[in-house]
N, CA, C and O atoms as a DFTB+ gen file, in Angstrom:
292 C
 N C O
     1  1      -8.391      14.888     -16.462
     2  2      -6.975      15.139     -16.666
     3  2      -6.771      16.558     -17.189
     4  3      -7.609      17.108     -17.905
     5  1      -5.639      17.128     -16.811
     6  2      -5.248      18.422     -17.356
     7  2      -3.922      18.229     -18.082
     8  3      -3.172      17.294     -17.800
     9  1      -3.651      19.119     -19.008
    10  2      -2.371      19.063     -19.713
    11  2      -1.918      20.475     -20.017
    12  3      -2.718      21.406     -20.111
    13  1      -0.615      20.606     -20.168
    14  2      -0.051      21.913     -20.473
    15  2       1.455      21.824     -20.484
    16  3       2.025      20.733     -20.475
    17  1       2.095      22.968     -20.505
    18  2       3.550      23.041     -20.475
    19  2       4.007      23.468     -19.096
    20  3       3.397      24.338     -18.474
    21  1       5.084      22.856     -18.616
    22  2       5.644      23.173     -17.300
    23  2       7.091      23.605     -17.505
    24  3       7.881      22.881     -18.110
    25  1       7.433      24.791     -16.997
    26  2       8.772      25.337     -17.171
    27  2       9.495      25.421     -15.836
    28  3       8.984      25.983     -14.867
    29  1      10.689      24.855     -15.806
    30  2      11.557      24.929     -14.631
    31  2      12.987      25.078     -15.133
    32  3      13.398      24.395     -16.071
    33  1      13.732      25.965     -14.513
    34  2      15.163      26.077     -14.804
    35  2      15.405      26.397     -16.277
    36  3      16.418      25.999     -16.851
    37  1      14.452      27.130     -16.889
    38  2      14.584      27.528     -18.277
    39  2      14.221      26.478     -19.308
    40  3      14.395      26.713     -20.504
    41  1      13.725      25.331     -18.883
    42  2      13.348      24.275     -19.826
    43  2      11.855      24.002     -19.694
    44  3      11.336      23.895     -18.583
    45  1      11.165      23.889     -20.828
    46  2       9.724      23.654     -20.861
    47  2       9.440      22.283     -21.454
    48  3       9.953      21.932     -22.516
    49  1       8.611      21.512     -20.747
    50  2       8.196      20.190     -21.218
    51  2       6.692      20.050     -21.042
    52  3       6.117      20.666     -20.145
    53  1       6.043      19.247     -21.888
    54  2       4.600      19.019     -21.722
    55  2       4.332      18.145     -20.493
    56  3       5.104      17.242     -20.173
    57  1       3.242      18.433     -19.828
    58  2       2.832      17.689     -18.627
    59  2       1.361      17.323     -18.770
    60  3       0.559      18.116     -19.263
    61  1       1.017      16.126     -18.340
    62  2      -0.385      15.710     -18.225
    63  2      -0.545      15.098     -16.843
    64  3       0.311      14.336     -16.393
    65  1      -1.636      15.429     -16.173
    66  2      -1.826      14.942     -14.812
    67  2      -3.308      14.819     -14.505
    68  3      -4.118      15.587     -15.023
    69  1      -3.671      13.846     -13.654
    70  2      -5.056      13.791     -13.191
    71  2      -5.338      14.994     -12.298
    72  3      -4.460      15.465     -11.576
    73  1      -6.551      15.474     -12.354
    74  2      -6.913      16.660     -11.579
    75  2      -8.293      16.489     -10.976
    76  3      -9.115      15.715     -11.468
    77  1      -8.531      17.224      -9.904
    78  2      -9.878      17.309      -9.346
    79  2     -10.359      18.744      -9.543
    80  3      -9.596      19.700      -9.409
    81  1     -11.619      18.861      -9.857
    82  2     -12.228      20.174     -10.068
    83  2     -13.450      20.264      -9.170
    84  3     -14.314      19.387      -9.187
    85  1     -13.514      21.322      -8.394
    86  2     -14.625      21.534      -7.459
    87  2     -15.262      22.885      -7.761
    88  3     -14.566      23.890      -7.910
    89  1     -16.571      22.900      -7.850
    90  2     -17.282      24.158      -8.073
    91  2     -17.461      24.846      -6.723
    92  3     -18.064      24.292      -5.803
    93  1     -16.929      26.061      -6.620
    94  2     -17.095      26.849      -5.402
    95  2     -18.327      27.730      -5.584
    96  3     -18.432      28.455      -6.574
    97  1     -19.245      27.672      -4.649
    98  2     -20.501      28.409      -4.829
    99  2     -20.298      29.919      -4.807
   100  3     -19.507      30.457      -4.032
   101  1     -21.036      30.573      -5.678
   102  2     -21.115      32.025      -5.700
   103  2     -22.575      32.390      -5.514
   104  3     -23.365      31.557      -5.069
   105  1     -22.941      33.588      -5.838
   106  2     -24.323      33.993      -5.725
   107  2     -25.206      33.301      -6.747
   108  3     -26.354      32.971      -6.450
   109  1     -24.684      33.076      -7.958
   110  2     -25.414      32.384      -9.014
   111  2     -24.383      31.692      -9.904
   112  3     -23.183      31.761      -9.637
   113  1     -24.846      31.033     -10.949
   114  2     -23.924      30.269     -11.798
   115  2     -22.887      31.154     -12.490
   116  3     -21.810      30.672     -12.841
   117  1     -23.189      32.436     -12.694
   118  2     -22.226      33.338     -13.327
   119  2     -21.107      33.753     -12.384
   120  3     -20.041      34.174     -12.833
   121  1     -21.338      33.637     -11.084
   122  2     -20.336      34.056     -10.111
   123  2     -19.603      32.884      -9.471
   124  3     -18.775      33.089      -8.584
   125  1     -19.888      31.670      -9.901
   126  2     -19.210      30.512      -9.334
   127  2     -17.758      30.485      -9.785
   128  3     -17.393      31.087     -10.794
   129  1     -16.948      29.784      -9.027
   130  2     -15.530      29.634      -9.352
   131  2     -15.188      28.152      -9.322
   132  3     -15.913      27.350      -8.732
   133  1     -14.093      27.800      -9.954
   134  2     -13.609      26.426      -9.964
   135  2     -12.304      26.334      -9.188
   136  3     -11.386      27.128      -9.397
   137  1     -12.233      25.362      -8.297
   138  2     -11.001      25.058      -7.573
   139  2     -10.398      23.832      -8.238
   140  3     -11.012      22.764      -8.241
   141  1      -9.203      23.971      -8.801
   142  2      -8.537      22.884      -9.521
   143  2      -7.288      22.483      -8.749
   144  3      -6.474      23.329      -8.378
   145  1      -7.148      21.176      -8.512
   146  2      -5.979      20.641      -7.813
   147  2      -5.410      19.487      -8.631
   148  3      -6.149      18.617      -9.092
   149  1      -4.091      19.487      -8.805
   150  2      -3.429      18.416      -9.543
   151  2      -2.047      18.173      -8.946
   152  3      -1.437      19.078      -8.378
   153  1      -1.562      16.949      -9.081
   154  2      -0.217      16.589      -8.645
   155  2       0.461      15.795      -9.745
   156  3      -0.170      14.987     -10.426
   157  1       1.758      16.035      -9.910
   158  2       2.539      15.281     -10.879
   159  2       3.993      15.281     -10.430
   160  3       4.384      16.054      -9.554
   161  1       4.777      14.423     -11.028
   162  2       6.192      14.325     -10.677
   163  2       7.043      14.732     -11.868
   164  3       6.679      14.500     -13.021
   165  1       8.187      15.346     -11.568
   166  2       9.160      15.669     -12.600
   167  2      10.501      15.059     -12.209
   168  3      10.809      14.919     -11.025
   169  1      11.285      14.703     -13.204
   170  2      12.647      14.225     -12.975
   171  2      13.589      15.411     -13.159
   172  3      13.507      16.123     -14.160
   173  1      14.479      15.622     -12.198
   174  2      15.393      16.757     -12.261
   175  2      16.257      16.710     -13.512
   176  3      16.530      17.750     -14.112
   177  1      16.690      15.522     -13.915
   178  2      17.526      15.386     -15.109
   179  2      16.804      15.886     -16.362
   180  3      17.436      16.450     -17.255
   181  1      15.486      15.683     -16.432
   182  2      14.720      16.123     -17.599
   183  2      14.768      17.637     -17.774
   184  3      14.639      18.139     -18.890
   185  1      14.953      18.362     -16.677
   186  2      14.965      19.819     -16.704
   187  2      16.374      20.389     -16.563
   188  3      16.543      21.599     -16.407
   189  1      17.382      19.522     -16.616
   190  2      18.765      19.986     -16.533
   191  2      19.147      20.541     -15.175
   192  3      20.016      21.407     -15.081
   193  1      18.504      20.049     -14.115
   194  2      18.806      20.521     -12.762
   195  2      19.790      19.549     -12.119
   196  3      19.449      18.386     -11.900
   197  1      20.995      20.000     -11.817
   198  2      21.971      19.102     -11.193
   199  2      21.624      18.855      -9.727
   200  3      21.163      19.756      -9.027
   201  1      21.848      17.645      -9.282
   202  2      21.642      17.324      -7.869
   203  2      22.890      17.695      -7.090
   204  3      24.000      17.508      -7.589
   205  1      22.736      18.221      -5.866
   206  2      23.899      18.562      -5.046
   207  2      24.759      17.326      -4.785
   208  3      24.242      16.219      -4.630
   209  1      26.057      17.524      -4.739
   210  2      26.990      16.417      -4.534
   211  2      27.377      16.238      -3.069
   212  3      28.047      15.266      -2.721
   213  1      26.963      17.159      -2.212
   214  2      27.322      17.079      -0.788
   215  2      26.691      15.847      -0.149
   216  3      25.552      15.498      -0.457
   217  1      27.416      15.203       0.722
   218  2      26.905      14.009       1.387
   219  2      25.807      14.327       2.397
   220  3      24.930      13.495       2.628
   221  1      25.837      15.493       2.993
   222  2      24.856      15.842       4.022
   223  2      23.514      16.259       3.433
   224  3      22.494      16.212       4.121
   225  1      23.507      16.663       2.180
   226  2      22.288      17.148       1.556
   227  2      21.827      16.148       0.511
   228  3      22.531      15.894      -0.467
   229  1      20.646      15.581       0.716
   230  2      20.129      14.600      -0.229
   231  2      18.891      15.167      -0.911
   232  3      18.022      15.758      -0.271
   233  1      18.835      14.976      -2.206
   234  2      17.715      15.450      -3.001
   235  2      17.282      14.322      -3.919
   236  3      18.104      13.734      -4.621
   237  1      16.007      14.026      -3.914
   238  2      15.490      12.922      -4.722
   239  2      15.648      13.232      -6.209
   240  3      15.687      14.397      -6.604
   241  1      15.738      12.195      -7.024
   242  2      15.822      12.359      -8.475
   243  2      14.497      12.824      -9.044
   244  3      14.459      13.506     -10.069
   245  1      13.404      12.456      -8.380
   246  2      12.062      12.825      -8.813
   247  2      11.420      13.709      -7.748
   248  3      11.462      13.398      -6.558
   249  1      10.826      14.811      -8.192
   250  2      10.206      15.771      -7.281
   251  2       8.701      15.796      -7.562
   252  3       8.285      15.830      -8.720
   253  1       7.890      15.778      -6.508
   254  2       6.447      15.845      -6.660
   255  2       6.000      17.308      -6.624
   256  3       6.366      18.061      -5.721
   257  1       5.210      17.689      -7.614
   258  2       4.681      19.050      -7.726
   259  2       3.181      18.996      -7.475
   260  3       2.481      18.149      -8.029
   261  1       2.694      19.901      -6.640
   262  2       1.253      20.016      -6.405
   263  2       0.808      21.397      -6.833
   264  3       1.380      22.402      -6.409
   265  1      -0.211      21.447      -7.671
   266  2      -0.726      22.713      -8.206
   267  2      -2.169      22.870      -7.727
   268  3      -2.967      21.933      -7.770
   269  1      -2.471      24.064      -7.278
   270  2      -3.824      24.360      -6.823
   271  2      -4.153      25.793      -7.234
   272  3      -3.425      26.725      -6.889
   273  1      -5.259      25.970      -7.977
   274  2      -5.618      27.319      -8.380
   275  2      -7.126      27.458      -8.473
   276  3      -7.857      26.471      -8.554
   277  1      -7.572      28.703      -8.461
   278  2      -8.993      29.025      -8.574
   279  2      -9.201      29.781      -9.879
   280  3      -8.496      30.748     -10.168
   281  1     -10.169      29.332     -10.660
   282  2     -10.530      29.995     -11.910
   283  2     -11.921      30.605     -11.738
   284  3     -12.846      29.951     -11.259
   285  1     -12.045      31.844     -12.129
   286  2     -13.360      32.492     -12.022
   287  2     -13.525      33.505     -13.156
   288  3     -12.565      33.865     -13.837
   289  1     -14.755      33.947     -13.335
   290  2     -15.012      34.945     -14.380
   291  2     -14.804      36.328     -13.820
   292  3     -14.969      37.316     -14.537
């Protein structure tokens, strides 16, 4: 699991999510990198994001966020 703060629309809330970590090979252990992938959901109301009122445009109350990054030395 990973945890941290997530900021959207000027509001920051703590987030915890399951993550996968993969070691990307380098020349040796000092040059290896980590590929981290995590997904979590946020509720728009929690971040003060209003949903559009138009009938033609629909937006879910909960949005899925996927994060993917590489960490290296």
